[in-house]
GUNU-82297 format. One record per atom (N, C-alpha, C): atom name; x, y, z; residue number from 0; residue in three letters. Coordinates in Angstrom, 1 decimal, decimal comma, always signed. Layout:
<rs>
CA	X	Y	Z	NUM	ALA
...
</rs>
This chain:
<rs>
N	+1,0	-1,1	-0,1	0	UNK
CA	+0,1	-0,1	+0,1	0	UNK
C	+1,1	+1,3	+0,2	0	UNK
N	+0,6	+2,0	-0,9	1	UNK
CA	+1,5	+3,3	-1,2	1	UNK
C	+0,9	+4,4	-0,4	1	UNK
N	+1,8	+5,8	+0,0	2	UNK
CA	+1,3	+6,5	+1,0	2	UNK
C	+0,0	+6,8	+0,8	2	UNK
N	-0,5	+7,3	-0,6	3	UNK
CA	-1,9	+7,9	-1,1	3	UNK
C	-3,2	+6,8	-0,5	3	UNK
N	-2,8	+5,6	-1,0	4	UNK
CA	-3,7	+4,5	-0,4	4	UNK
C	-3,9	+4,7	+1,0	4	UNK
N	-2,9	+4,7	+1,8	5	UNK
CA	-3,0	+4,6	+3,2	5	UNK
C	-3,8	+5,8	+4,0	5	UNK
N	-3,2	+6,9	+3,4	6	UNK
CA	-4,1	+8,2	+4,0	6	UNK
C	-5,6	+8,2	+3,6	6	UNK
N	-5,9	+7,4	+2,1	7	UNK
CA	-7,2	+7,3	+2,1	7	UNK
C	-8,5	+6,5	+2,9	7	UNK
N	-6,9	+5,3	+3,4	8	UNK
CA	-7,6	+4,2	+4,3	8	UNK
C	-8,3	+5,0	+5,6	8	UNK
N	-6,9	+5,6	+6,0	9	UNK
CA	-7,1	+6,3	+7,3	9	UNK
C	-8,2	+7,4	+7,5	9	UNK
N	-8,7	+8,1	+6,5	10	UNK
CA	-9,4	+9,1	+5,9	10	UNK
C	-11,0	+8,4	+6,2	10	UNK
N	-11,1	+7,1	+5,7	11	UNK
CA	-12,1	+6,1	+5,7	11	UNK
C	-12,4	+6,1	+7,4	11	UNK
N	-11,5	+5,4	+8,0	12	UNK
CA	-11,6	+5,2	+9,3	12	UNK
C	-12,1	+6,4	+10,1	12	UNK
N	-11,2	+7,4	+10,1	13	UNK
CA	-11,6	+8,9	+10,7	13	UNK
C	-13,2	+9,1	+10,8	13	UNK
N	-13,7	+8,8	+9,3	14	UNK
CA	-15,0	+9,1	+9,3	14	UNK
C	-15,9	+8,2	+9,7	14	UNK
N	-15,7	+6,9	+9,8	15	UNK
CA	-16,8	+6,2	+10,6	15	UNK
C	-16,5	+6,1	+11,8	15	UNK
N	-15,1	+6,2	+12,6	16	UNK
CA	-15,3	+6,7	+13,8	16	UNK
C	-15,9	+8,1	+14,2	16	UNK
N	-15,9	+9,1	+13,8	17	UNK
CA	-16,8	+10,4	+13,9	17	UNK
C	-18,5	+9,7	+13,8	17	UNK
N	-18,6	+9,3	+12,6	18	UNK
CA	-20,1	+9,0	+12,3	18	UNK
C	-20,4	+8,1	+13,6	18	UNK
N	-19,7	+7,4	+14,3	19	UNK
CA	-19,9	+6,5	+15,4	19	UNK
C	-20,5	+7,5	+16,7	19	UNK
N	-19,5	+8,3	+16,6	20	UNK
CA	-19,7	+9,5	+17,7	20	UNK
C	-20,8	+10,2	+17,7	20	UNK
N	-21,2	+10,6	+16,4	21	UNK
CA	-22,4	+11,1	+15,9	21	UNK
C	-23,4	+10,3	+16,2	21	UNK
N	-23,6	+9,4	+16,2	22	UNK
CA	-24,8	+8,4	+16,3	22	UNK
C	-24,9	+8,4	+18,0	22	UNK
N	-24,2	+8,0	+18,7	23	UNK
CA	-24,2	+8,1	+20,1	23	UNK
C	-24,8	+9,4	+20,8	23	UNK
N	-24,2	+10,5	+20,1	24	UNK
CA	-24,4	+11,9	+20,8	24	UNK
C	-26,1	+12,0	+20,4	24	UNK
N	-26,6	+11,9	+18,9	25	UNK
CA	-27,8	+12,0	+18,7	25	UNK
C	-29,0	+11,3	+19,3	25	UNK
N	-28,4	+10,1	+19,7	26	UNK
CA	-29,4	+9,0	+20,6	26	UNK
C	-29,4	+9,1	+21,9	26	UNK
N	-28,7	+10,1	+22,4	27	UNK
CA	-28,7	+10,3	+24,0	27	UNK
C	-28,0	+9,6	+24,7	27	UNK
N	-27,0	+8,7	+24,2	28	UNK
CA	-26,0	+7,9	+25,0	28	UNK
C	-25,5	+8,5	+26,0	28	UNK
N	-25,0	+9,4	+25,8	29	UNK
CA	-24,2	+10,4	+27,1	29	UNK
C	-25,0	+10,6	+28,4	29	UNK
N	-26,2	+11,0	+28,3	30	UNK
CA	-27,0	+11,1	+29,5	30	UNK
C	-27,1	+9,6	+30,0	30	UNK
N	-27,5	+8,7	+29,4	31	UNK
CA	-27,7	+7,7	+29,6	31	UNK
C	-26,2	+6,9	+30,4	31	UNK
N	-25,2	+7,1	+30,0	32	UNK
CA	-23,7	+6,8	+30,5	32	UNK
C	-24,0	+7,4	+31,9	32	UNK
N	-23,9	+8,6	+31,9	33	UNK
CA	-24,0	+9,5	+33,2	33	UNK
C	-24,7	+8,6	+34,1	33	UNK
N	-26,0	+8,5	+33,8	34	UNK
CA	-26,6	+7,7	+34,7	34	UNK
C	-26,3	+6,5	+35,3	34	UNK
N	-25,8	+5,7	+34,0	35	UNK
CA	-25,4	+4,2	+34,5	35	UNK
C	-24,0	+4,3	+35,2	35	UNK
N	-23,1	+5,3	+35,3	36	UNK
CA	-22,0	+5,5	+35,6	36	UNK
C	-22,5	+5,3	+37,5	36	UNK
N	-23,4	+6,1	+38,2	37	UNK
CA	-23,8	+6,0	+39,3	37	UNK
C	-24,5	+4,9	+39,8	37	UNK
N	-25,2	+3,9	+38,7	38	UNK
CA	-25,8	+3,2	+39,1	38	UNK
C	-24,8	+1,7	+39,5	38	UNK
N	-23,8	+1,7	+38,4	39	UNK
CA	-22,8	+0,7	+38,3	39	UNK
C	-21,7	+0,9	+39,5	39	UNK
N	-21,7	+2,0	+40,0	40	UNK
CA	-20,7	+2,3	+40,7	40	UNK
C	-21,4	+1,8	+42,5	40	UNK
N	-22,6	+1,8	+42,3	41	UNK
CA	-23,6	+1,9	+43,4	41	UNK
C	-23,3	+0,3	+43,7	41	UNK
N	-23,4	-0,6	+42,6	42	UNK
CA	-23,5	-2,2	+42,4	42	UNK
C	-22,2	-2,4	+43,0	42	UNK
N	-21,1	-1,9	+42,4	43	UNK
CA	-19,9	-2,1	+43,2	43	UNK
C	-19,4	-1,9	+44,7	43	UNK
N	-20,0	-0,9	+45,1	44	UNK
CA	-19,8	-0,7	+46,6	44	UNK
C	-20,6	-1,6	+47,2	44	UNK
N	-21,9	-2,1	+46,8	45	UNK
CA	-22,7	-3,2	+47,4	45	UNK
C	-21,3	-4,5	+47,4	45	UNK
N	-20,7	-4,6	+46,7	46	UNK
CA	-20,1	-5,9	+46,4	46	UNK
C	-18,8	-5,7	+47,7	46	UNK
N	-18,4	-4,3	+48,2	47	UNK
CA	-17,3	-4,1	+49,0	47	UNK
C	-18,3	-4,5	+50,5	47	UNK
N	-19,2	-4,7	+50,5	48	UNK
CA	-20,0	-4,8	+51,9	48	UNK
C	-20,1	-6,3	+51,4	48	UNK
N	-20,3	-6,9	+50,7	49	UNK
CA	-20,7	-8,5	+50,8	49	UNK
C	-19,2	-9,3	+50,9	49	UNK
N	-18,3	-8,7	+50,3	50	UNK
CA	-16,8	-9,1	+50,7	50	UNK
C	-16,6	-8,9	+52,0	50	UNK
N	-16,8	-7,9	+52,7	51	UNK
CA	-16,3	-7,5	+54,1	51	UNK
C	-17,2	-8,4	+55,0	51	UNK
N	-18,3	-9,0	+54,5	52	UNK
CA	-18,9	-9,8	+55,5	52	UNK
C	-18,9	-11,1	+55,1	52	UNK
N	-17,6	-11,7	+53,9	53	UNK
CA	-17,5	-12,6	+53,8	53	UNK
C	-18,7	-13,6	+53,3	53	UNK
N	-19,8	-12,9	+52,8	54	UNK
CA	-20,8	-13,8	+52,2	54	UNK
C	-20,6	-14,4	+50,8	54	UNK
N	-21,6	-15,5	+50,9	55	UNK
CA	-21,0	-16,2	+49,5	55	UNK
C	-21,4	-15,9	+48,1	55	UNK
N	-20,7	-16,3	+47,2	56	UNK
CA	-20,6	-15,5	+45,8	56	UNK
C	-22,3	-15,2	+45,3	56	UNK
N	-22,9	-15,9	+45,6	57	UNK
CA	-24,4	-15,7	+44,9	57	UNK
C	-24,5	-14,2	+45,3	57	UNK
N	-24,3	-13,8	+46,4	58	UNK
CA	-24,7	-12,2	+47,1	58	UNK
C	-23,8	-11,3	+46,2	58	UNK
N	-22,5	-11,6	+45,7	59	UNK
CA	-22,0	-10,7	+44,7	59	UNK
C	-22,9	-10,5	+43,7	59	UNK
N	-23,8	-11,7	+42,8	60	UNK
CA	-24,3	-11,2	+42,0	60	UNK
C	-25,7	-10,5	+41,8	60	UNK
N	-26,5	-10,7	+43,1	61	UNK
CA	-27,8	-10,1	+43,5	61	UNK
C	-27,5	-8,4	+43,2	61	UNK
N	-26,8	-7,8	+43,5	62	UNK
CA	-27,0	-6,3	+43,1	62	UNK
C	-26,5	-5,9	+42,0	62	UNK
N	-25,9	-6,7	+41,3	63	UNK
CA	-25,3	-6,6	+39,8	63	UNK
C	-26,4	-6,7	+39,1	63	UNK
N	-27,1	-7,9	+39,4	64	UNK
CA	-28,5	-8,3	+38,5	64	UNK
C	-29,6	-7,2	+38,6	64	UNK
N	-29,8	-6,6	+39,8	65	UNK
CA	-30,7	-5,5	+39,9	65	UNK
C	-30,1	-4,0	+39,1	65	UNK
N	-29,0	-4,1	+39,1	66	UNK
CA	-28,5	-2,7	+38,4	66	UNK
C	-28,5	-3,1	+37,1	66	UNK
N	-28,3	-4,4	+36,4	67	UNK
CA	-28,4	-4,7	+35,1	67	UNK
C	-30,0	-4,4	+34,6	67	UNK
N	-30,9	-4,8	+35,4	68	UNK
CA	-32,5	-4,5	+35,3	68	UNK
C	-32,7	-3,0	+35,0	68	UNK
N	-32,2	-1,9	+36,2	69	UNK
CA	-32,3	-0,8	+35,9	69	UNK
C	-31,5	-0,2	+35,0	69	UNK
N	-30,4	-0,5	+34,5	70	UNK
CA	-29,7	+0,1	+33,2	70	UNK
C	-30,0	-0,4	+32,2	70	UNK
N	-31,1	-1,4	+32,0	71	UNK
CA	-32,0	-2,1	+30,7	71	UNK
C	-33,3	-1,0	+30,5	71	UNK
N	-33,9	-0,8	+31,6	72	UNK
CA	-35,0	-0,1	+31,8	72	UNK
C	-34,5	+1,5	+31,5	72	UNK
N	-33,4	+2,0	+31,7	73	UNK
CA	-33,1	+3,2	+31,3	73	UNK
C	-33,0	+3,6	+29,9	73	UNK
N	-32,3	+2,4	+29,4	74	UNK
CA	-31,8	+2,5	+28,1	74	UNK
C	-33,3	+2,7	+27,0	74	UNK
N	-34,1	+1,6	+27,7	75	UNK
CA	-35,7	+1,7	+27,0	75	UNK
C	-36,2	+3,0	+27,0	75	UNK
N	-36,0	+3,7	+28,4	76	UNK
CA	-36,7	+5,0	+28,3	76	UNK
C	-36,2	+6,0	+28,0	76	UNK
N	-34,7	+6,2	+27,8	77	UNK
CA	-34,0	+7,3	+27,8	77	UNK
C	-33,2	+7,4	+26,2	77	UNK
N	-33,4	+6,4	+25,6	78	UNK
CA	-32,4	+6,4	+24,4	78	UNK
C	-33,4	+6,9	+22,9	78	UNK
N	-33,1	+7,8	+22,2	79	UNK
CA	-33,7	+8,5	+21,3	79	UNK
C	-33,4	+7,5	+20,0	79	UNK
N	-34,5	+7,3	+19,1	80	UNK
CA	-34,4	+5,8	+18,5	80	UNK
C	-35,2	+7,1	+17,2	80	UNK
N	-34,6	+6,5	+15,6	81	UNK
CA	-35,2	+7,1	+14,7	81	UNK
C	-36,8	+6,3	+14,2	81	UNK
N	-37,8	+6,5	+14,6	82	UNK
CA	-39,0	+6,0	+13,8	82	UNK
C	-38,9	+4,8	+14,9	82	UNK
N	-38,1	+4,5	+16,5	83	UNK
CA	-38,3	+3,0	+16,9	83	UNK
C	-37,3	+2,5	+16,7	83	UNK
N	-36,5	+2,3	+15,7	84	UNK
CA	-35,6	+1,4	+15,5	84	UNK
C	-34,2	+1,5	+16,0	84	UNK
N	-33,8	+0,4	+16,4	85	UNK
CA	-32,3	+0,4	+16,9	85	UNK
C	-31,4	+0,9	+15,9	85	UNK
N	-30,4	+1,7	+16,1	86	UNK
CA	-29,3	+1,9	+15,1	86	UNK
C	-28,2	+0,8	+15,0	86	UNK
N	-27,3	+1,0	+14,4	87	UNK
CA	-26,4	-0,3	+14,2	87	UNK
C	-25,4	-0,1	+15,5	87	UNK
N	-25,0	+1,3	+15,8	88	UNK
CA	-24,2	+1,5	+16,9	88	UNK
C	-25,0	+0,7	+18,5	88	UNK
N	-26,3	+0,7	+18,5	89	UNK
CA	-27,0	+0,5	+19,6	89	UNK
C	-26,8	-1,2	+19,7	89	UNK
N	-26,9	-1,9	+18,7	90	UNK
CA	-26,7	-3,0	+18,3	90	UNK
C	-25,4	-3,5	+19,0	90	UNK
N	-24,4	-2,9	+18,6	91	UNK
CA	-23,0	-3,0	+18,7	91	UNK
C	-22,7	-2,9	+20,3	91	UNK
N	-23,3	-2,0	+21,2	92	UNK
CA	-23,2	-1,9	+22,5	92	UNK
C	-23,6	-2,9	+23,2	92	UNK
N	-25,4	-3,2	+22,8	93	UNK
CA	-26,0	-4,3	+23,2	93	UNK
C	-25,1	-5,6	+23,1	93	UNK
N	-24,5	-5,7	+21,8	94	UNK
CA	-23,5	-6,9	+21,7	94	UNK
C	-22,1	-7,0	+22,7	94	UNK
N	-21,7	-6,1	+23,2	95	UNK
CA	-20,6	-6,0	+23,8	95	UNK
C	-20,9	-6,2	+25,3	95	UNK
N	-22,0	-5,7	+25,6	96	UNK
CA	-22,3	-5,8	+27,3	96	UNK
C	-22,8	-7,2	+27,7	96	UNK
N	-23,7	-7,8	+26,3	97	UNK
CA	-24,0	-9,1	+26,7	97	UNK
C	-23,1	-10,0	+26,7	97	UNK
N	-22,0	-9,8	+25,8	98	UNK
CA	-21,0	-11,1	+25,9	98	UNK
C	-20,3	-10,4	+27,3	98	UNK
N	-20,1	-9,5	+28,0	99	UNK
CA	-19,5	-9,0	+29,1	99	UNK
C	-20,4	-10,0	+30,2	99	UNK
N	-21,8	-9,9	+30,1	100	UNK
CA	-22,2	-10,7	+31,4	100	UNK
C	-22,5	-12,1	+31,0	100	UNK
N	-22,5	-12,5	+29,9	101	UNK
CA	-22,3	-14,1	+29,5	101	UNK
C	-21,1	-14,5	+30,1	101	UNK
N	-19,9	-14,0	+30,2	102	UNK
CA	-18,4	-14,2	+30,2	102	UNK
C	-18,3	-14,1	+31,8	102	UNK
N	-18,9	-13,1	+32,5	103	UNK
CA	-18,9	-12,9	+34,0	103	UNK
C	-19,9	-14,1	+35,0	103	UNK
N	-20,6	-14,6	+34,1	104	UNK
CA	-21,5	-15,5	+34,7	104	UNK
C	-20,6	-16,7	+34,6	104	UNK
N	-20,3	-17,1	+33,2	105	UNK
CA	-19,5	-18,5	+33,1	105	UNK
C	-18,1	-18,2	+34,0	105	UNK
N	-17,6	-17,3	+34,5	106	UNK
CA	-16,7	-17,2	+35,4	106	UNK
C	-17,0	-17,5	+36,6	106	UNK
N	-18,2	-16,5	+37,0	107	UNK
CA	-18,8	-17,2	+38,4	107	UNK
C	-19,1	-18,2	+38,6	107	UNK
N	-19,7	-19,2	+37,6	108	UNK
CA	-19,9	-20,6	+38,0	108	UNK
C	-18,7	-21,5	+38,0	108	UNK
N	-17,9	-21,0	+37,3	109	UNK
CA	-16,7	-22,0	+37,2	109	UNK
C	-16,0	-21,6	+39,1	109	UNK
N	-16,3	-20,3	+39,1	110	UNK
CA	-15,5	-20,2	+40,9	110	UNK
C	-16,2	-21,2	+41,7	110	UNK
N	-17,8	-21,0	+41,5	111	UNK
CA	-18,4	-22,0	+42,5	111	UNK
C	-18,5	-23,3	+42,3	111	UNK
N	-18,4	-23,9	+41,2	112	UNK
CA	-18,2	-25,5	+41,0	112	UNK
C	-16,9	-25,8	+41,7	112	UNK
N	-15,6	-25,0	+41,1	113	UNK
CA	-14,3	-25,3	+41,7	113	UNK
C	-14,3	-25,1	+43,3	113	UNK
N	-15,4	-24,6	+44,2	114	UNK
CA	-15,3	-24,0	+45,5	114	UNK
C	-14,0	-23,2	+45,8	114	UNK
N	-14,0	-22,3	+44,8	115	UNK
CA	-12,6	-21,3	+45,0	115	UNK
C	-13,3	-19,9	+46,1	115	UNK
N	-12,8	-19,2	+46,6	116	UNK
CA	-13,1	-18,2	+47,4	116	UNK
C	-14,0	-17,5	+46,8	116	UNK
N	-14,9	-17,0	+47,3	117	UNK
CA	-15,7	-16,0	+46,7	117	UNK
C	-15,4	-14,7	+46,4	117	UNK
N	-14,0	-14,0	+47,0	118	UNK
CA	-13,6	-13,0	+46,9	118	UNK
C	-13,0	-12,9	+45,7	118	UNK
N	-12,5	-14,0	+45,0	119	UNK
CA	-11,9	-14,2	+43,7	119	UNK
C	-12,9	-13,7	+42,6	119	UNK
N	-14,0	-13,6	+43,0	120	UNK
CA	-15,0	-12,9	+41,9	120	UNK
C	-14,6	-11,7	+41,5	120	UNK
N	-14,0	-10,8	+42,4	121	UNK
CA	-13,6	-9,3	+42,1	121	UNK
C	-12,5	-9,4	+41,0	121	UNK
N	-11,5	-9,9	+41,5	122	UNK
CA	-10,7	-9,8	+40,1	122	UNK
C	-11,4	-10,2	+38,8	122	UNK
N	-12,1	-11,3	+39,0	123	UNK
CA	-13,1	-11,9	+37,5	123	UNK
C	-13,7	-11,0	+36,9	123	UNK
N	-14,5	-10,1	+38,1	124	UNK
CA	-15,2	-9,0	+37,4	124	UNK
C	-14,4	-7,8	+36,9	124	UNK
N	-13,5	-7,7	+37,5	125	UNK
CA	-12,4	-6,5	+36,7	125	UNK
C	-11,7	-6,9	+35,5	125	UNK
N	-11,7	-8,0	+35,5	126	UNK
CA	-10,9	-8,3	+34,2	126	UNK
C	-12,1	-8,6	+33,1	126	UNK
N	-13,2	-9,2	+33,5	127	UNK
CA	-14,3	-9,0	+32,6	127	UNK
C	-14,6	-7,7	+31,9	127	UNK
N	-14,8	-6,5	+32,9	128	UNK
CA	-15,0	-5,3	+33,2	128	UNK
C	-14,2	-4,7	+32,1	128	UNK
N	-12,7	-4,8	+32,2	129	UNK
CA	-11,6	-4,3	+31,4	129	UNK
C	-11,7	-4,9	+30,0	129	UNK
N	-11,8	-6,0	+29,6	130	UNK
CA	-12,5	-6,4	+28,3	130	UNK
C	-13,6	-5,6	+27,6	130	UNK
N	-14,6	-5,4	+28,5	131	UNK
CA	-15,7	-4,8	+27,9	131	UNK
C	-15,5	-3,1	+27,4	131	UNK
N	-14,8	-3,0	+28,4	132	UNK
CA	-14,1	-1,3	+28,0	132	UNK
C	-13,2	-1,0	+27,1	132	UNK
N	-12,3	-2,4	+26,9	133	UNK
CA	-11,7	-2,6	+25,8	133	UNK
C	-12,2	-2,5	+24,6	133	UNK
N	-13,3	-3,3	+24,3	134	UNK
CA	-14,0	-3,2	+23,2	134	UNK
C	-14,8	-2,0	+22,9	134	UNK
N	-15,2	-1,3	+23,8	135	UNK
CA	-15,7	+0,0	+23,8	135	UNK
C	-15,0	+0,9	+23,5	135	UNK
N	-13,6	+0,9	+23,7	136	UNK
CA	-12,7	+2,2	+23,3	136	UNK
C	-12,5	+1,8	+22,0	136	UNK
N	-12,3	+0,5	+21,5	137	UNK
CA	-11,8	+0,0	+20,0	137	UNK
C	-13,1	+0,5	+19,2	137	UNK
N	-14,2	+0,8	+19,3	138	UNK
CA	-15,4	+0,8	+18,5	138	UNK
C	-15,9	+2,4	+18,8	138	UNK
N	-15,8	+3,2	+20,3	139	UNK
CA	-16,5	+4,2	+20,4	139	UNK
C	-15,6	+5,5	+20,8	139	UNK
N	-14,7	+5,3	+21,6	140	UNK
CA	-14,2	+6,5	+22,0	140	UNK
C	-12,6	+6,4	+22,8	140	UNK
N	-12,0	+7,1	+22,5	141	UNK
CA	-10,4	+7,1	+23,0	141	UNK
C	-10,4	+7,3	+24,4	141	UNK
N	-11,6	+7,5	+25,2	142	UNK
CA	-11,6	+7,8	+26,7	142	UNK
C	-11,7	+6,5	+27,4	142	UNK
N	-12,2	+5,5	+26,6	143	UNK
CA	-12,1	+4,3	+27,4	143	UNK
C	-11,0	+3,6	+28,2	143	UNK
N	-10,0	+3,4	+27,3	144	UNK
CA	-8,8	+2,9	+27,8	144	UNK
C	-8,1	+3,0	+28,9	144	UNK
N	-8,1	+4,4	+29,2	145	UNK
CA	-7,6	+5,1	+30,6	145	UNK
C	-8,2	+4,1	+31,7	145	UNK
N	-9,6	+3,6	+31,6	146	UNK
CA	-10,0	+3,0	+32,8	146	UNK
C	-9,6	+1,5	+32,5	146	UNK
N	-9,1	+0,9	+31,7	147	UNK
CA	-8,8	-0,6	+31,2	147	UNK
C	-7,8	-0,5	+32,2	147	UNK
N	-6,7	+0,3	+32,3	148	UNK
CA	-5,6	+0,0	+33,1	148	UNK
C	-5,8	+0,1	+34,5	148	UNK
N	-7,0	+1,2	+34,8	149	UNK
CA	-7,4	+0,9	+36,4	149	UNK
C	-8,0	-0,5	+36,5	149	UNK
N	-8,6	-0,8	+35,9	150	UNK
CA	-9,3	-2,0	+36,2	150	UNK
C	-8,2	-3,1	+36,1	150	UNK
N	-7,5	-3,3	+35,4	151	UNK
CA	-6,5	-4,3	+35,3	151	UNK
C	-5,6	-4,1	+36,8	151	UNK
N	-5,2	-2,9	+37,2	152	UNK
CA	-4,8	-2,6	+38,6	152	UNK
C	-5,5	-3,6	+39,3	152	UNK
N	-6,8	-3,6	+39,4	153	UNK
CA	-7,8	-4,1	+40,4	153	UNK
C	-7,6	-5,4	+40,4	153	UNK
N	-7,8	-5,8	+39,4	154	UNK
CA	-7,1	-7,5	+39,0	154	UNK
C	-5,8	-7,9	+40,0	154	UNK
N	-5,0	-7,4	+39,9	155	UNK
CA	-3,8	-7,4	+40,4	155	UNK
C	-3,5	-7,0	+42,0	155	UNK
N	-4,1	-6,1	+42,7	156	UNK
CA	-3,9	-5,5	+43,9	156	UNK
C	-4,6	-6,6	+45,0	156	UNK
N	-5,6	-7,1	+44,8	157	UNK
CA	-6,4	-7,8	+45,9	157	UNK
C	-5,3	-9,1	+45,9	157	UNK
N	-4,8	-9,8	+44,9	158	UNK
CA	-4,1	-10,9	+45,0	158	UNK
C	-2,7	-10,6	+45,8	158	UNK
N	-2,4	-9,4	+45,6	159	UNK
CA	-0,9	-9,0	+46,4	159	UNK
C	-1,4	-8,4	+48,0	159	UNK
N	-2,2	-7,8	+48,1	160	UNK
CA	-3,1	-7,5	+49,6	160	UNK
C	-4,5	-7,6	+49,6	160	UNK
N	-4,9	-8,8	+49,9	161	UNK
CA	-6,6	-9,0	+50,1	161	UNK
C	-7,3	-8,4	+51,3	161	UNK
N	-7,0	-7,2	+51,1	162	UNK
CA	-7,7	-6,4	+51,9	162	UNK
C	-9,6	-6,1	+51,6	162	UNK
N	-10,0	-6,6	+52,7	163	UNK
CA	-11,8	-7,2	+52,3	163	UNK
C	-12,5	-6,1	+51,7	163	UNK
N	-12,9	-6,3	+50,8	164	UNK
CA	-13,7	-5,3	+50,2	164	UNK
C	-13,1	-4,2	+49,0	164	UNK
N	-12,0	-4,1	+49,3	165	UNK
CA	-11,2	-2,7	+49,1	165	UNK
C	-11,3	-2,8	+47,6	165	UNK
N	-11,0	-3,7	+47,1	166	UNK
CA	-10,9	-4,0	+45,6	166	UNK
C	-12,2	-3,6	+44,9	166	UNK
N	-13,4	-3,8	+45,7	167	UNK
CA	-14,8	-3,3	+44,6	167	UNK
C	-14,9	-1,8	+44,8	167	UNK
N	-14,2	-1,0	+45,7	168	UNK
CA	-14,1	+0,4	+45,8	168	UNK
C	-13,4	+0,9	+44,5	168	UNK
N	-12,4	+0,2	+44,3	169	UNK
CA	-11,6	+0,5	+42,9	169	UNK
C	-12,1	+0,4	+42,0	169	UNK
N	-13,2	-0,9	+41,7	170	UNK
CA	-13,6	-1,3	+40,6	170	UNK
C	-14,9	-0,1	+40,4	170	UNK
N	-15,7	+0,2	+41,5	171	UNK
CA	-16,9	+1,0	+41,4	171	UNK
C	-16,2	+2,4	+41,0	171	UNK
N	-15,1	+3,0	+41,3	172	UNK
CA	-14,2	+4,3	+40,6	172	UNK
C	-14,1	+4,1	+39,4	172	UNK
N	-13,4	+2,9	+39,0	173	UNK
CA	-12,9	+2,8	+37,7	173	UNK
C	-14,6	+2,9	+36,8	173	UNK
N	-15,4	+2,3	+37,3	174	UNK
CA	-16,5	+2,1	+36,3	174	UNK
C	-17,5	+3,4	+36,2	174	UNK
N	-17,3	+4,2	+37,4	175	UNK
CA	-18,0	+5,6	+37,5	175	UNK
C	-17,0	+6,5	+36,4	175	UNK
N	-15,8	+6,5	+36,8	176	UNK
CA	-14,8	+7,2	+35,9	176	UNK
C	-15,1	+6,9	+34,3	176	UNK
N	-15,1	+5,6	+33,8	177	UNK
CA	-15,2	+4,9	+32,7	177	UNK
C	-16,4	+5,5	+32,0	177	UNK
N	-17,4	+5,9	+32,7	178	UNK
CA	-19,0	+6,0	+32,0	178	UNK
C	-19,4	+7,1	+31,9	178	UNK
N	-19,1	+8,0	+33,2	179	UNK
CA	-19,4	+9,1	+33,7	179	UNK
C	-18,7	+10,7	+32,6	179	UNK
N	-17,5	+10,5	+32,4	180	UNK
CA	-16,6	+11,5	+31,7	180	UNK
C	-17,1	+11,3	+30,4	180	UNK
N	-16,9	+10,2	+29,7	181	UNK
CA	-17,2	+10,2	+28,0	181	UNK
C	-19,0	+10,5	+28,1	181	UNK
N	-19,3	+10,3	+29,0	182	UNK
CA	-21,2	+10,8	+29,1	182	UNK
C	-21,3	+12,1	+28,6	182	UNK
N	-20,6	+12,5	+29,9	183	UNK
CA	-20,5	+13,9	+30,2	183	UNK
C	-20,5	+14,9	+28,9	183	UNK
N	-19,3	+14,5	+28,2	184	UNK
CA	-18,8	+14,9	+27,1	184	UNK
C	-20,1	+15,0	+26,2	184	UNK
N	-20,4	+13,7	+25,8	185	UNK
CA	-21,3	+13,6	+25,0	185	UNK
C	-22,6	+14,7	+24,9	185	UNK
N	-23,2	+14,2	+26,2	186	UNK
CA	-24,3	+15,1	+26,7	186	UNK
C	-24,3	+16,7	+26,6	186	UNK
N	-23,4	+17,3	+27,0	187	UNK
CA	-23,0	+18,7	+26,5	187	UNK
C	-23,2	+18,6	+25,4	187	UNK
N	-22,3	+17,7	+24,7	188	UNK
CA	-22,7	+18,1	+22,7	188	UNK
C	-23,8	+18,0	+22,3	188	UNK
N	-24,5	+16,9	+22,9	189	UNK
CA	-26,2	+17,2	+22,5	189	UNK
C	-26,7	+18,5	+23,0	189	UNK
N	-26,6	+18,8	+24,1	190	UNK
CA	-27,5	+19,9	+24,5	190	UNK
C	-26,9	+21,4	+23,6	190	UNK
N	-25,7	+21,0	+23,4	191	UNK
CA	-25,4	+22,4	+22,6	191	UNK
C	-26,0	+22,4	+21,2	191	UNK
N	-26,1	+21,1	+20,5	192	UNK
CA	-26,3	+21,1	+19,0	192	UNK
C	-28,3	+21,1	+19,4	192	UNK
N	-29,0	+21,0	+20,3	193	UNK
CA	-30,0	+21,3	+20,6	193	UNK
C	-30,2	+22,5	+20,8	193	UNK
N	-29,5	+23,2	+21,3	194	UNK
CA	-29,5	+25,1	+21,2	194	UNK
C	-29,3	+25,5	+20,0	194	UNK
N	-28,4	+24,9	+19,2	195	UNK
CA	-28,0	+25,3	+17,8	195	UNK
C	-29,3	+25,2	+16,9	195	UNK
N	-30,1	+24,1	+16,7	196	UNK
CA	-31,1	+23,9	+16,4	196	UNK
C	-32,5	+25,0	+16,5	196	UNK
N	-32,3	+25,2	+17,9	197	UNK
CA	-33,7	+26,0	+18,3	197	UNK
C	-33,2	+27,4	+17,8	197	UNK
N	-32,0	+27,9	+17,9	198	UNK
CA	-31,8	+29,0	+17,5	198	UNK
C	-32,2	+29,0	+15,9	198	UNK
N	-31,5	+28,1	+15,0	199	UNK
CA	-31,7	+28,1	+13,6	199	UNK
C	-33,3	+28,2	+13,5	199	UNK
N	-34,2	+27,6	+14,1	200	UNK
CA	-35,8	+27,8	+13,8	200	UNK
C	-36,2	+29,1	+14,0	200	UNK
N	-35,6	+29,5	+15,2	201	UNK
CA	-36,1	+30,9	+15,3	201	UNK
C	-35,9	+32,0	+14,1	201	UNK
N	-34,6	+31,6	+13,7	202	UNK
CA	-34,1	+32,7	+12,6	202	UNK
C	-34,7	+32,4	+11,2	202	UNK
</rs>
């Protein structure tokens, strides 16, 4: 591939990435991710309590399941669709996080069947979260990779210093940052666009 072809290919990739962000902004994913940041952080801090009380593995899954239902309901209520049709980007988001849920549950089942200590679910959850955000970073935004590094650290820390519950505090902070800051950026951009459209109609 010569230089002209390489630059043309890069231009196509840039347009695809830009169109993906445009889709996220237009369909209100910024506001959704801001709310999800608080919901998911709350579930992680609940995991801190579960671990500090040395409860069975099942109780780690309860707050996560509740938040999953809340998050799905929020998407149904807040996402803006064109004539009620899901966009290609929305299907990508669902695909990424369904994969995350399936592998997290599979890992939890493996821990349960192997009679492993329940606190190992924390590093497992951090690892599957990191993989989920890695996929989000590749497809949607360069802001997600910073959270991946943080989540990888949470995989290692409890193995070196297993302080009861502390890993879940780190995971909660990583989830909040990973969702809130990109979400706020897109939400502000959408509000600006709405103001510009309103001004244009008035003129």
